N, C-alpha and C positions, 0 to 999 in steps of 0.2 A: 766668401766661401760659404757654401750651403750644402747640406746633405740631409738625407732622411734617416731617422733611427727610431725604430719602434712606432712607426706611423706618424711621427712628428717631424716637422721641418725644423732643422737645427741650422742656425746661421751664426757664423763667428764674425765678431766686429773687431777691427783693428783699433789701435789707440786713437788715431785721428777721428775715427767714427764714434768712439766712445766720448771723446772730448766734445765733439760737436753735439751729441745726443744729450749729455748730462749737464753741460755748461760749467764743468769744474776744470781746474788746471791739473796737469799731469802729476805734480807733486802732491796735490790734495788727494787725488784718486789713490795714489800709492800709500799715503798716510792712512786713509780710510781702510784700505785693504789690510794694512798692518793692525789697525784697531779692530778689524773684523766687522766694519760697518758698510763695506762695499764688496760686491762679488769678487772672488779671486780670478785672476787670469789663468788660462791654460796654455801650456807650452805647445807651440806649433812646429818648432824646429830649433836649431842650435841658437839662433839669434831672433826668434819671432814668437810673439805671444798674441792671444786674442781673448775675447770675452764672449760668452754665450749670450746672444741677443735677448733671449727670454729671461735670463738672470738680470740683465741690465734694465730691461723693461719692468720687471717685478720690483726692482730697487726704486725706480722712478715713481711707480704707482704707490709704493709704501711711503715715499716722501710726501707725495700729494695727499694721501690719506691721513698722515700724521701731522700735516700742517693745518693751520686755521682755515685753509682754502675751502674745506668741505663742511665746516661748522654751519649748522642751520640750513644746509642745502641738500637736495636729493642728488646723490652722486652714485652712479653705478657705472661700470665700465666692463667692456669686453675686449679682449685682444684676439684677433684672428688673422689669417693670411688670406689674401684675395689677389689673384693675378700676380703672385710673387711680391706683393707689398704687404707689410704689417699695417693693420687697421686697428685703431683704438676708437671705440665708441664710447660716449658718455652721456649721461642724462637722457632726455627725450630726443634731443637733437642728434644729429650724426656728423662727426667731424673726423676726417681721416688724415693722418700724417703718414707720408711715405717714408719707408725705411731707406 
């Protein structure tokens, strides 16, 4: 599900998409939501929830930046949309991951 609000593309990820994107299990995600260390889901209907894609992406980038992965390395990133795909650029090279 994707919509525009205030000039920004908002995309909602369902649980299976979140699981694939972050590499955590369902119970771990809900545990981290309870701890306040993972973005909260939004209610879509009586029995449906989703997560805002940009919040999940920001959480992932925070994990990368807070890990030893970036120590001693030049690490810069930009997230943008191109042709309906979320693009993450980092460093001097350009690598794209499709959403």
